[in-house]
DODO-747689 format. One record per residue (C-alpha): residue in one letter; y, x, z. Coordinates in steps of 0.2 Angstrom, whole numbers, plus 5000, padded with zeros to 4 digits. Layout:
# DODO-747689
A,Y,X,Z;
...
# end
This chain:
# DODO-747689
M,4892,4898,4963;
K,4898,4916,4960;
R,4908,4920,4944;
D,4898,4930,4932;
Y,4905,4934,4914;
G,4888,4938,4907;
Q,4894,4953,4898;
F,4887,4971,4897;
C,4904,4979,4901;
G,4910,4988,4916;
L,4927,4979,4917;
A,4917,4962,4918;
A,4905,4969,4931;
A,4920,4975,4941;
L,4927,4958,4940;
N,4911,4950,4945;
V,4914,4959,4962;
I,4933,4959,4964;
G,4940,4946,4951;
E,4940,4932,4962;
R,4958,4926,4970;
W,4963,4935,4986;
T,4949,4948,4984;
L,4961,4962,4979;
L,4973,4957,4993;
V,4958,4959,5005;
V,4955,4977,4998;
R,4974,4981,4999;
E,4974,4976,5018;
L,4959,4987,5021;
L,4966,5001,5011;
I,4980,5002,5024;
G,4966,5002,5038;
P,4951,4994,5046;
A,4955,4977,5052;
R,4947,4963,5062;
F,4944,4946,5053;
T,4959,4938,5064;
E,4970,4951,5059;
L,4966,4949,5040;
A,4967,4930,5042;
D,4985,4933,5050;
N,4990,4944,5036;
L,4983,4933,5023;
P,4987,4916,5029;
G,4987,4907,5012;
A,4968,4912,5010;
G,4961,4902,5024;
P,4947,4907,5035;
N,4931,4899,5025;
L,4938,4907,5009;
L,4942,4924,5018;
S,4924,4924,5025;
D,4918,4921,5008;
R,4927,4935,5000;
L,4922,4947,5014;
R,4904,4942,5012;
T,4904,4946,4993;
L,4913,4963,4996;
V,4900,4967,5010;
E,4885,4962,4999;
H,4891,4974,4985;
G,4893,4989,4996;
V,4912,4989,4995;
V,4916,4984,5013;
E,4906,4985,5029;
Q,4908,4981,5047;
S,4910,4993,5062;
S,4912,4992,5081;
V,4929,4993,5089;
E,4932,5009,5100;
G,4933,5002,5118;
D,4927,4985,5114;
G,4909,4985,5110;
R,4908,4967,5106;
A,4922,4966,5093;
R,4919,4970,5075;
Q,4931,4977,5062;
Y,4930,4978,5043;
H,4933,4994,5033;
L,4931,5001,5016;
T,4916,5011,5011;
D,4916,5026,5000;
L,4913,5014,4986;
G,4928,5003,4991;
E,4939,5019,4993;
E,4937,5023,4975;
L,4948,5007,4972;
R,4963,5015,4979;
G,4968,5024,4964;
P,4966,5007,4952;
V,4974,4996,4965;
L,4989,5007,4968;
A,4991,5008,4949;
M,4991,4990,4948;
A,5003,4988,4962;
N,5015,4999,4954;
W,5013,4990,4937;
G,5016,4974,4946;
L,5033,4979,4953;
G,5040,4976,4936;
F,5036,4958,4937;
L,5045,4955,4954;
R,5061,4944,4953;
E,5074,4939,4966;
E,5067,4922,4969;
D,5051,4931,4974;
R,5060,4938,4989;
A,5056,4921,4997;
G,5038,4926,4999;
E,5031,4935,5014;
V,5033,4954,5014;
R,5026,4966,5027;
A,5032,4983,5031;
E,5014,4991,5030;
W,5014,4986,5012;
G,5027,5000,5011;
F,5014,5013,5014;
L,5004,5008,4999;
A,5019,5005,4988;
V,5026,5023,4990;
Q,5009,5030,4986;
S,5009,5021,4970;
M,5026,5027,4965;
I,5022,5045,4965;
V,5026,5055,4949;
E,5014,5069,4947;
S,5026,5079,4935;
A,5040,5078,4948;
I,5031,5085,4963;
P,5043,5098,4971;
D,5039,5116,4970;
V,5045,5118,4988;
D,5036,5112,5003;
E,5044,5097,5012;
V,5041,5082,5023;
Y,5048,5065,5020;
E,5048,5052,5034;
F,5050,5033,5030;
Q,5054,5020,5043;
V,5051,5003,5035;
G,5054,4990,5047;
E,5043,4995,5062;
E,5031,5005,5051;
P,5033,5024,5050;
F,5023,5033,5037;
V,5025,5051,5030;
I,5024,5060,5014;
E,5020,5078,5014;
V,5021,5090,5000;
R,5012,5107,5003;
G,5008,5119,4989;
G,5011,5106,4975;
A,5000,5093,4982;
V,5005,5077,4990;
A,4997,5069,5006;
F,5001,5052,5015;
S,4999,5048,5034;
R,5004,5034,5045;
G,5015,5038,5060;
R,5029,5049,5062;
A,5033,5067,5056;
E,5036,5081,5069;
R,5051,5089,5059;
P,5054,5079,5043;
D,5066,5088,5030;
L,5072,5070,5026;
T,5071,5053,5035;
V,5073,5036,5027;
E,5076,5019,5036;
C,5076,5002,5029;
D,5068,4985,5030;
A,5053,4980,5020;
D,5063,4969,5009;
T,5075,4983,5004;
F,5061,4995,5001;
V,5052,4983,4989;
R,5069,4980,4980;
V,5072,4997,4977;
G,5054,5001,4972;
A,5055,4986,4959;
R,5072,4994,4953;
M,5081,4978,4958;
L,5092,4989,4968;
S,5095,5008,4965;
P,5092,5019,4980;
F,5110,5025,4980;
E,5117,5006,4980;
A,5106,5003,4996;
I,5113,5019,5003;
A,5131,5014,4999;
T,5128,4997,5007;
G,5120,5004,5023;
D,5103,4994,5018;
V,5096,5011,5018;
R,5099,5025,5030;
I,5095,5043,5027;
K,5095,5059,5036;
G,5093,5076,5027;
R,5099,5089,5014;
T,5106,5082,4997;
E,5093,5093,4989;
S,5079,5085,4999;
V,5085,5067,4994;
R,5086,5072,4976;
R,5069,5078,4976;
C,5062,5063,4985;
V,5070,5052,4973;
L,5062,5061,4958;
L,5046,5061,4966;
L,5046,5043,4968;
G,5052,5040,4951;
L,5069,5031,4956;
N,5081,5043,4946;
# end
């Protein structure tokens, strides 16, 4: 039986859909991009296939997720967020950023994926610190490249490499999360070689302020 709080309240209604264990982590994976069931299962091994199927079924029933064909493979299906599901991006990113403050060193024994850096960096943006100059920052977190582009006072994110970045940052996923959680300052990580940067000092400073890491 599905959980129903029986309350005439928007928060309770939202939790009826996404409040079950693992559901928001399914949403997190789909915020990174569309994924097949097997990919979701690989990235959420603790969920188990039956529980994962149940969570996906609930999200599909409520119009948060839908299935589509895979280009080049007519038989394969993948899951992706609907427009309704995409509306969760802001709340999920805000929750992820809030949760960074609860991470502790012992949590490093758990799984970490480079792809999560793409969402983490979006959650860290400080709107009041958006540079008044146009710049492009490229991050290489493990094997996952992604880009922050500042244009006309607006910030855009994309996966992949930048053509001519003003700043490049390289590190592994563990280091990226530790810096984001303020377990390690970016300058300490640079000094130890855990973070490698290439770019002008001014660009480094603006990027650090943008991500609230000063």
